N, C-alpha and C positions, 0 to 999 in steps of 0.2 A: 772091423779090425783096425782100420786106419786111426780110429779114435783111441784105441789102446796104445798103438805105437806113439801117438802124440803125447799121451800121458807119460809113457816111459821116457820120452825125450825130455819132458819137463823135469822128471825126477833126476835124470843124470846130468843134464846140461844147465839146469836152472835151480840149483840146490837152495837158493835163497827163498824160493816159493814156499810158503807155509805148508806143513804136512797136512793140516786140516783142509786146505784148498785142494791139494792133490787127492785126498780121500774123497772129498765131495765130487770131484770130477770122475773118479773111478766109479762111485756109486751111480752117478747119472748114466754112465755108459752101461752099467749092469742093468739099470732100469730100461734102457732103450736098446738093448742088444738085438742082434739080427735074428737069433733064434732062442727059444726057451729050452732050458736043459731039463725041465720037469714039466710033463704034460698035465693038463687039467684032468681032474677026476671025472668019471662019468656022471657024477652027481652034478645036476644042473642048478642046484640052489646057489644063491650068491655066496661067494667065498670072502670071508672077513678075516683079515690078519690083524692081531693086536700085538703090541710090544710086550705088555706085562700080563700075567695071569689074572691080576685084579680087574683089568679091563675085559679080559675074556669072560670072566664070571658075569659081568653086566650084560655082555652080548648074549650069553647063554640064557640069562634070565628073561631078557626082553625079546630076543630073536626066536627062542624056542627051537623047534624043529624046522623052522622056515629058512634058516641060514646054516651054513657050516662055518666053523670058526676055529682058528688055531692061534696060540700065543707063541711068540718067538722065545720068550724067557720063561723058564719053568720055575718050580719051587726052589727057593734058596739062591736064585740068581740075583746078582746085584746090578740094577740097571745103570747105576752111576758109572761103572767101569766096563759095562758089557760091550763086546765087540761083535758086530753082526758077522755071520758066516756066509759063505757063498750060497748055502742052502736057504738061509734067511732071505737073501736078496732075490733068489728065484721065487720064493713064496710071495714076497712083496710085489714082484713084477706081475704075478698071476692074480693077485688079489683084486676083487671088485672095489674094495676100499680097505685102507689101512687106518686103524684107530690107535692113537698113541696118547700118552698122558700130556706131553708138552710141559711147559714151564721149566724146560731144560733138564727134566728128570733123565731123559735118555741121552743127554750130552749132545755131541756133534750129530748123532743120528737124528735127533729131533729137529736140528737146524735144517737138515736136508729134507726131512718130511714136511717141514713148514712150506717148502717151495714146490711141493708136488701137486698143488691145486686141488681139484675135486677128487683126486684119487686117495687123498689122505685127510685126516681130520683129528685135531687135538681135542680130546673130550673134556678138557677143562676150560674150553673157550667161552662158555656162557657164565662162568662163575664171576660175579661182580668183583672188580678190583679191590673194593673196600672190604671184601671178605677174605682176601688173600693176605698172607703174611710176607712183608718185605724181606728180601734176602739178597741184597745187591752184592754181597761178598761171595756169592755162590757160583756165579757164572750167568745166571738168569736174573730176572727182576724179582721173582717171588719164590718162596718155599714151595716145592712141587708136591709135598707129601699130604695132599688134601684128603686122601681117603681116611685119615685118622679122625676126621670129623664126619660122623655118619650123616649129619644134616647136609653138609657140603656135597657129599657124594650123590645126593639127589639131583644136583645139577648135571652130573655126569650121566645119570640115568636118562635125563631129558635129552642130552646131546646124542647119546646112543640111539634113543628112540627116533630122533629126527633123521639121523644118518641112515638107519635101517628103513625108515619110511620112504626115504628118497630112492633107495635101491628097489624096494617092493611097495609101490604106492597102494596096491590092492590089499596089502596086509596092514595098512596104517592103523586101522581100528583095533586090530589084535595087538599090535605093538604098543599102542597107547594103553590098552587094558593091562597088559603085563607090566608096563612101566609104572602104572599107578599102583599095582600090587607091590612091586619092589620098593617104591617110594614109601609106602605105608610101613613096610618092614624096616626100612632105614630109619624112619622117624621113631619107631618103637625102640630100635637099638640105641638111638640117641638118648631117649628118656631113661632107658635102662642104665646106660653108662653114667649119666648124671647122678642117678640114685645110688649106684654102687660106689662110686668114687667118694661121694659125700660120707660114706661109712668109714673112711680112713681118717684117723685123728689128724686134725688140721696141721699140727706141727710136723707130722711125718708124711705129709702129702707132697712128696717130691720124687720124681721119676728120673733115675740116673741110668743112662745107657752109653754105649760106645759112640755112636754118631747121632747127631741132633735131628732125628727124624720125627720126633713126636710133638713138635710145637703146636700143631693144630689140635692134637689130642689134649694138650695142656690148656690151651685157650678155651676149648669147648667144654671141658669137664673140670675146670678149676683145680688143676694140679700143676705144680712147678716142674719144669723139665730142664734137665742139664745133660749135656753130652760132651764127652772128651774131645771128639772130633767135630768138624763143622757139619753142614747139611749133607755133604758128599763123603762117602767112605774113602774117597781119594785124598781127603784132607789129612794133614799130619797133626800129631800131638806131641808134646814134649814133657820133660820132667816137671816143669813148673805147672803144667796143666794137671798132671797126676797129683802133685803136692796140694794144689788148691782143692782138688776133689776130695782127697783124703781128709783135709781139715774140715771141709763142709760136712762130710758124713759124720764125723765125730761131734762137731759142734751142734748139729741138728738132730743127733741121735737117730740116724737113718738106718733101719735094720737090714735093708736088702738093696742090691743093685742088679741090673739085668743085662743079659747078653741078647743078641739078635740073630735070627736065622740068616745065614748067608754072610755074616760079618765076622771077621777074626775076633777071637776072644782075648787077644794079647793086651789090648787096652784095659779091659775090665780086670784081667788077671793082675795087672800092675797096680790097680787101685786096691784090690783085695789084699795084696801083699803089703802095700803101704799102710793100710789100716791096721793090719796085724802087727806090723813093726812098731806101731804107736800104742800097742797094748789092748786093742779091741778086735772084735770079730764082726765083719759084715758078711751076711749071707749072700749067696748067689740066688736071687729070687726066682729064677727060671728064665726060659727063653721066650722072647717076644718075636712075633712076625713083624718085620718092618717094611722092606721093599718088595716083598712077594708073599703069597699065601702058601698053604701047605700043599701036599700032593693031592692030585685028583682022587676022588673016592673016599677021602677022609673028611671029617667035620671041618677041619681047618683049611680044607681045599675050596671052601666057599667064603665069600666076603663075610657073611654073618657068623660063620664058625670061627674064622680068623679073628674077627673083632671081639667076640665073646671070650675067646681064649685069652687074648691080651688083657681085657678088663679083669677077668677073674684072677689071672696070674699076678697082676699088679696089686689088686686089692688084698689078696691073701698074703702076699709077701710083705706088704707094708703094715700088717696088723700087729707085728711083734716089735719089741724094742731092741736096740743095739745092746749087746752084752759084752762085758769085759772078757778078754781071752784068758 
């Protein structure tokens, strides 16, 4: 408790200390608290906590029934602005390992997890830097949305395999087998996406969304990507951004633009209205999964199902031409 009193004194008597620093101190106290508020389950399997449900899916595929796993962020949750709850911190304290995306996807939380040593691991750590997309205006060094390139996601599978093998060395052979099966599926998804996107007429091969989460998808599958906001949904957009997007849609004869699950539709609604005011109609092409997957028990609640949903939604919506209103 004396640690908590010290943090309170910092807040009240040293207001010049950055809020992020105070938050980091508070989290460290919660990790090292005198007693746990939530007891371990009777289940003696290793307990894995992931930040996003995308990572949880990889753990489930490779860990199988040999581990128990929970993700802090569920369907539709935006990791860019997510604030961990006391329950989240209790779960992280009890975890045998915490697996997180890294590359600043989780914001300040990822900075704290970076300093937790063997108790946490960024699953993007083995991706070669030359395969990452630079994003120095984002807060981190690279764009964190690597899951939109199915081939890059194979590196994450390897990282998860290694992390689980360290927890359960006697299961390493089984983890390696499952990781191999998952990797094969990811490479098949990669080839499928290349083939499907090539079916879109080249002049209309442009993906317009609210925030710029699809750069890896565009790079891997040869489709131009434009977003009103930056890489983070916390970024702002202005009237000039909307005006430029409206002109682009009309000039390029783009038939559809897309909303994202967990992201406000306000930006896209502004673009649709702007196009209409210029005498054209641009359709809402559908909803894409960006920073999370769908609910558990649905096809989109798995990586493969989410990925295929996005590809099919994009291809079908961009197959028609922009029509005068």
